[in-house]
C-alpha positions in Angstrom: -96.9 -52.8 -27.2 -99.4 -50.0 -28.5 -99.9 -51.6 -32.0 -100.6 -55.0 -30.0 -103.0 -53.2 -27.9 -104.9 -51.0 -30.8 -105.0 -54.3 -33.3 -107.8 -55.6 -30.2 -109.9 -52.5 -30.8 -109.6 -50.9 -34.3 -111.3 -53.1 -37.3 -109.2 -51.6 -39.6 -105.9 -52.4 -38.3 -107.1 -56.3 -38.1 -108.0 -55.7 -41.8 -104.5 -54.8 -42.6 -102.8 -57.6 -40.5 -105.1 -60.1 -43.0 -104.1 -58.1 -46.3 -100.7 -58.4 -45.3 -100.6 -62.1 -44.6 -102.5 -62.4 -47.9 -100.1 -60.4 -50.1 -96.9 -61.9 -48.2 -98.3 -65.6 -48.9 -98.8 -64.6 -52.7 -95.7 -62.8 -52.7 -93.2 -65.4 -51.3 -94.4 -68.6 -53.5 -94.5 -66.2 -56.9 -92.0 -64.5 -56.0 -89.6 -67.7 -55.6 -90.1 -68.3 -59.2 -89.7 -64.5 -60.0 -86.4 -64.4 -58.5 -85.1 -68.1 -59.6 -86.1 -67.1 -63.0 -84.7 -64.0 -63.3 -87.6 -62.1 -64.7 -88.2 -59.1 -61.8 -87.5 -56.2 -64.9 -90.7 -58.3 -66.5 -92.3 -58.3 -63.1 -91.9 -54.5 -62.9 -93.7 -54.0 -66.5 -96.5 -55.7 -65.7 -96.8 -53.9 -62.0 -96.4 -50.1 -63.7 -98.9 -50.8 -66.3 -101.2 -52.0 -64.1 -102.1 -48.0 -63.5 -103.5 -47.8 -66.5 -106.5 -50.2 -65.9 -106.7 -48.7 -62.6 -107.5 -45.7 -63.4 -110.0 -46.4 -66.6 -111.8 -48.7 -64.1 -112.2 -45.5 -61.9 -113.2 -43.3 -64.4 -116.1 -45.9 -65.8 -117.2 -46.5 -62.3 -115.8 -49.8 -61.7 -113.8 -51.0 -58.7 -109.8 -50.4 -59.2 -108.9 -53.8 -58.0 -110.8 -55.2 -61.1 -109.1 -53.2 -63.7 -105.7 -53.9 -61.9 -106.5 -57.6 -62.7 -108.0 -57.2 -65.9 -104.9 -54.8 -67.2 -102.1 -56.7 -64.8 -103.3 -60.5 -67.0 -103.6 -58.4 -70.3 -100.0 -57.0 -69.4 -98.5 -60.1 -68.4 -99.7 -62.4 -71.7 -98.3 -58.8 -73.9 -95.0 -59.1 -72.3 -94.6 -62.8 -71.9 -95.3 -63.0 -76.2 -92.5 -60.2 -76.3 -90.2 -62.1 -73.9 -90.6 -65.2 -76.2 -90.3 -63.7 -79.9 -88.5 -60.0 -79.5 -85.9 -60.7 -77.7 -83.5 -58.1 -79.1 -86.3 -55.3 -78.3 -87.5 -56.5 -75.0 -86.0 -54.2 -72.3 -87.4 -51.4 -74.9 -90.9 -52.7 -75.3 -91.1 -53.3 -71.7 -89.7 -50.1 -70.5 -92.3 -48.3 -73.0 -95.2 -50.8 -71.7 -94.0 -49.7 -68.7 -94.3 -45.9 -68.8 -97.3 -46.2 -70.7 -99.2 -47.6 -68.7 -98.6 -45.4 -65.8 -99.4 -42.5 -68.2 -102.5 -43.6 -69.0 -103.4 -44.1 -65.5 -102.4 -40.9 -64.4 -104.6 -38.9 -67.7 -107.9 -41.4 -66.5 -107.4 -40.8 -62.9 -107.0 -37.3 -63.3 -110.1 -37.3 -65.6 -112.7 -38.8 -63.3 -115.6 -36.6 -62.5 -115.9 -35.9 -58.9 -112.0 -36.9 -58.4 -111.6 -37.9 -55.1 -108.6 -40.2 -55.3 -105.5 -40.1 -53.7 -103.0 -41.1 -56.4 -100.4 -41.8 -53.7 -102.3 -44.9 -52.5 -102.6 -46.2 -55.3 -98.6 -45.6 -56.4 -97.1 -46.2 -52.6 -100.1 -48.2 -51.1 -101.9 -47.8 -47.7 -102.9 -50.9 -46.1 -105.2 -49.2 -43.5 -107.6 -48.2 -45.5 -108.1 -52.1 -47.1 -112.0 -52.6 -47.2 -113.6 -56.2 -46.3 -114.9 -55.9 -49.9 -111.0 -56.0 -51.1 -110.2 -58.6 -48.4 -112.8 -61.1 -49.9 -111.4 -60.5 -53.3 -107.4 -60.9 -52.1 -108.6 -64.0 -50.5 -110.4 -65.4 -53.7 -107.2 -64.8 -55.9 -105.2 -66.4 -53.1 -107.0 -69.3 -53.4 -106.6 -69.2 -56.9 -103.1 -68.6 -56.9 -102.2 -71.4 -54.4 -104.7 -74.4 -56.1 -102.4 -73.2 -59.6 -99.1 -73.5 -58.2 -100.2 -76.8 -56.3 -101.6 -78.3 -59.7 -98.4 -77.3 -62.0 -95.7 -77.2 -59.1 -93.5 -79.9 -61.1 -94.1 -78.3 -64.4 -93.8 -74.6 -62.9 -90.4 -75.8 -61.6 -88.9 -77.6 -64.6 -89.6 -74.3 -66.9 -87.9 -72.3 -64.4 -84.8 -74.3 -64.5 -84.3 -75.5 -67.7 -86.5 -74.1 -70.8 -85.1 -76.6 -72.9 -85.2 -79.8 -71.0 -88.6 -79.3 -70.7 -89.6 -78.8 -73.9 -87.3 -82.1 -74.5 -90.0 -84.1 -72.1 -93.0 -82.9 -74.1 -94.2 -80.1 -71.6 -96.0 -76.7 -73.1 -93.3 -74.4 -72.6 -94.9 -71.3 -73.8 -98.4 -71.9 -71.8 -96.9 -72.7 -69.0 -94.7 -69.5 -69.1 -97.6 -66.9 -69.9 -99.4 -68.9 -67.1 -96.4 -68.2 -64.7 -96.5 -64.6 -65.7 -100.3 -64.3 -65.4 -100.0 -65.7 -61.6 -97.1 -62.9 -61.0 -99.8 -60.3 -62.6 -102.0 -61.8 -59.6 -99.5 -61.5 -56.8 -99.1 -57.8 -58.1 -102.5 -57.0 -57.4 -102.7 -58.6 -54.3 -99.7 -56.3 -53.0 -101.2 -53.1 -54.7 -102.9 -52.1 -51.5 -100.0 -53.0 -49.3 -97.0 -51.5 -50.5 -98.6 -49.4 -54.2 -97.4 -49.9 -57.5 -93.9 -48.1 -57.3 -92.7 -50.3 -54.2 -94.1 -53.8 -55.2 -91.3 -55.1 -57.0 -89.3 -54.6 -53.7 -91.5 -56.9 -51.8 -92.1 -59.5 -54.4 -88.3 -60.3 -54.8 -86.6 -59.6 -51.6 -87.9 -62.3 -49.3 -87.6 -65.0 -51.7 -84.2 -63.7 -52.5 -83.2 -63.7 -49.0 -84.5 -67.5 -48.8 -82.6 -68.5 -51.6 -79.9 -68.0 -49.1 -80.5 -70.2 -46.7 -82.8 -73.2 -48.4 -82.4 -76.0 -51.1 -85.7 -76.7 -52.3 -88.0 -74.7 -54.3 -90.8 -75.6 -51.9 -88.4 -74.9 -48.5 -87.6 -71.8 -50.6 -90.8 -70.8 -50.8 -92.6 -71.5 -47.4 -89.3 -69.5 -45.7 -90.0 -66.5 -48.3 -94.0 -66.6 -47.0 -93.2 -66.4 -43.3 -90.4 -63.6 -44.2 -92.9 -61.4 -46.2 -95.4 -62.1 -43.4 -92.7 -60.9 -40.9 -91.8 -57.8 -42.9 -94.7 -56.8 -43.5 -96.3 -57.0 -39.8 -93.1 -55.2 -38.5 -93.1 -52.9 -41.0 -97.2 -52.1 -40.2 -96.3 -52.0 -36.5 -93.7 -49.3 -37.0 -95.8 -47.2 -39.1 -98.8 -47.2 -37.2 -96.1 -46.2 -33.6 -94.6 -43.5 -35.7 -97.1 -42.4 -37.7 -95.7 -43.0 -41.2 -96.8 -44.3 -44.6 -97.0 -48.1 -44.3 -96.3 -49.2 -47.5 -92.7 -47.3 -47.3 -92.1 -48.7 -43.7 -92.6 -51.9 -44.8 -90.2 -51.7 -47.9 -87.6 -50.2 -45.7 -88.2 -52.6 -43.0 -87.6 -55.5 -46.1 -84.7 -54.0 -47.9 -82.7 -53.3 -44.7 -83.3 -57.4 -43.6 -82.1 -58.1 -46.9 -79.1 -56.1 -46.6 -78.2 -57.5 -43.1 -79.0 -61.5 -43.7 -77.0 -60.9 -46.9 -74.4 -59.5 -45.7 -74.6 -62.2 -42.7 -74.4 -64.9 -45.4 -71.5 -63.9 -47.0 -69.4 -63.6 -44.3 -70.6 -66.8 -43.3 -69.7 -68.7 -47.1 
């Protein structure tokens, strides 16, 4: 109740709630494709490479989220091409990209003149610090993501379940796959402020993984994942505010606990 009372009084909490809703919408929709297509490790490589772009943006005086967006899209394209054309070395190359991106980011941040940025905010998130400018950028990215998924829903679904069949039907599988990875990159950027780079994969995949147990179609899986993601984020936000503990870690713990409980219940039912 303290959280709900504070929500009516403090603008930073209202911004945090809006950011949580926007991020959950993105991760619910895109996370469904990530879970069904089993590209969580690839998404992890994209997420951790983003720190390099954020560090470079800070060093050169640009918005960190802008650097994150550019780097995320580049990482998605590079790692997507690696997966398509270098399968035998895929895990090694993704791991190298993962580590190098974080190392570059840490170096840039450490060398930023007048360095005042808390690295922990980027690694583990702090949704309570979301500004109106960041909210606007999140809203724009969310609109782009939703419109793209609506336009290419059937094509994305086809390549998610059966790439060979989609190729035989004449679909540009490579281009669609890279677009899907770019959408994943956009979702990751949206979630960085909420849960940070380290924990972003959990929020991207766990709500979708839960909804997979209880739905039959991609659309219903997306819808339930969006609802669950929003519920987990708001619950974690309320708990973190009440207990005065880090919001990102609390959101992930709530999500992981719900995943564990609901998965066990599903196994017991079947």
